[in-house]
C-alpha positions as CSV (number, residue, x, y, z in Angstrom):
1,X,16.5,43.2,-39.8
2,X,16.3,39.6,-40.8
3,X,18.2,38.6,-37.5
4,X,15.6,40.6,-35.5
5,X,12.7,38.7,-37.3
6,X,14.3,35.3,-36.7
7,X,14.9,36.2,-33.1
8,X,11.3,37.4,-32.6
9,X,9.9,34.2,-34.1
10,X,12.2,32.1,-31.9
11,X,11.2,34.1,-28.8
12,X,7.5,33.6,-29.7
13,X,8.0,29.9,-30.1
14,X,9.7,29.6,-26.7
15,X,7.1,31.7,-25.0
16,X,4.2,29.8,-26.6
17,X,5.6,26.4,-25.6
18,X,5.9,27.4,-21.9
19,X,3.5,25.3,-19.8
20,X,1.6,26.7,-16.9
21,X,2.3,25.1,-13.6
22,X,-0.7,23.0,-12.4
23,X,-1.9,24.2,-9.1
24,X,-2.9,21.3,-6.8
25,X,-6.0,22.2,-4.7
26,X,-5.4,22.9,-1.0
27,X,-7.5,20.0,0.2
28,X,-5.5,17.5,-1.9
29,X,-2.3,18.8,-0.5
30,X,-3.3,18.4,3.2
31,X,-5.5,15.3,2.9
32,X,-4.1,12.3,4.8
33,X,-3.3,10.7,8.2
34,X,-0.9,12.4,10.6
35,X,0.7,10.9,13.7
36,X,1.2,13.4,16.5
37,X,4.7,13.3,18.2
38,X,4.3,16.1,20.8
39,X,1.8,17.8,23.0
40,X,2.5,21.4,23.9
41,X,1.2,23.7,26.7
42,X,2.3,27.1,27.7
43,X,4.6,25.5,30.3
44,X,5.4,22.0,29.1
45,X,6.1,19.9,26.1
46,X,5.6,16.1,26.1
47,X,6.9,13.7,23.5
48,X,4.2,11.3,22.2
49,X,3.4,8.6,22.9
50,X,3.7,9.7,26.5
51,X,3.5,7.1,29.3
52,X,2.8,7.9,33.0
53,X,1.9,5.3,35.7
54,X,0.9,2.7,33.1
55,X,-1.2,4.9,31.0
56,X,-0.1,6.0,27.5
57,X,-1.3,9.0,25.6
58,X,-1.1,9.1,21.8
59,X,-2.8,11.1,19.1
60,X,-3.4,11.3,15.4
61,X,-5.3,13.4,12.9
62,X,-7.2,12.4,9.8
63,X,-8.0,15.0,7.2
64,X,-10.4,14.0,4.4
65,X,-11.1,16.0,1.3
66,X,-14.7,17.1,0.7
67,X,-14.1,19.8,-2.0
68,X,-11.0,21.6,-3.3
69,X,-11.1,23.9,-0.3
70,X,-13.0,22.0,2.4
71,X,-12.1,19.0,4.5
72,X,-13.4,17.0,7.4
73,X,-10.9,17.3,10.2
74,X,-10.7,14.7,12.9
75,X,-8.2,14.6,15.8
76,X,-8.2,11.5,17.9
77,X,-6.6,11.3,21.3
78,X,-6.1,7.9,22.7
79,X,-5.3,6.7,26.3
80,X,-4.3,3.1,26.8
81,X,-4.1,1.7,30.3
82,X,-3.6,-2.1,30.6
83,X,-6.3,-3.7,28.4
84,X,-8.5,-0.6,28.3
85,X,-8.3,1.8,25.4
86,X,-10.3,5.1,25.4
87,X,-10.3,7.2,22.3
88,X,-11.7,10.8,22.1
89,X,-12.3,11.8,18.5
90,X,-12.9,15.5,17.7
91,X,-14.5,15.4,14.3
92,X,-15.2,18.8,12.7
93,X,-17.0,18.5,9.3
94,X,-16.7,20.8,6.3
95,X,-13.9,23.2,7.5
96,X,-12.0,25.4,5.2
97,X,-8.4,25.0,4.0
98,X,-6.5,28.1,2.8
99,X,-3.0,28.5,1.5
100,X,-1.2,31.0,3.7
101,X,2.3,30.7,2.3
102,X,4.6,28.6,0.2
103,X,3.5,25.0,0.9
104,X,1.7,26.2,4.1
105,X,-2.0,25.7,4.7
106,X,-4.4,26.7,7.5
107,X,-7.5,24.8,8.5
108,X,-10.2,27.2,9.8
109,X,-13.3,26.5,11.8
110,X,-16.7,27.8,11.0
111,X,-16.1,31.0,13.0
112,X,-12.7,31.5,11.3
113,X,-10.7,30.2,14.2
114,X,-7.4,28.6,13.4
115,X,-7.7,24.8,13.9
116,X,-4.4,23.7,12.4
117,X,-1.4,24.8,10.3
118,X,0.2,22.4,7.8
119,X,3.6,23.0,6.3
120,X,4.8,20.3,4.0
121,X,4.3,17.0,5.9
122,X,4.2,18.7,9.4
123,X,1.0,19.7,11.2
124,X,0.3,21.7,14.3
125,X,-3.3,21.3,15.7
126,X,-4.6,23.9,18.1
127,X,-7.0,23.4,21.0
128,X,-8.2,24.9,24.2
129,X,-8.2,22.7,27.3
130,X,-9.6,24.1,30.6
131,X,-9.3,27.6,29.1
132,X,-5.7,27.2,28.2
133,X,-4.2,27.0,24.6
134,X,-2.5,23.7,23.8
135,X,-1.4,22.1,20.6
136,X,-0.3,18.8,19.1
137,X,2.5,18.6,16.6
138,X,3.0,15.7,14.2
139,X,4.0,14.5,10.8
140,X,2.1,13.0,7.8
141,X,2.1,9.2,7.5
142,X,3.6,8.5,4.1
């Protein structure tokens, strides 16, 4: 009986000393700058930066935390040709970040549409160009 009491006390001590795992908010986990390394269409995949006839396409994404579950999401496509640089930012303010799996997050637009999926340090950003689905893939700048 005494062994049972000692074992019970020991078990209670171990159980009471366990620390809960701190959950980092979704926005904190996805916040940062991402450099895109590919552009993907239904029929083609280009490695970025991509150069054709003296013009170079590159892209990056910037995700800025607003609250624990909302971010500003900005994807910037840049075309450089000689001394001319044209950037096309696509800033979407106050979009929602949700955890959809282990270390995997989805950024949703105001209508619930999937804008991006982030797994670890990798991102895939989704768009429609001329009615066709396309995406950029990239990695977080560390």
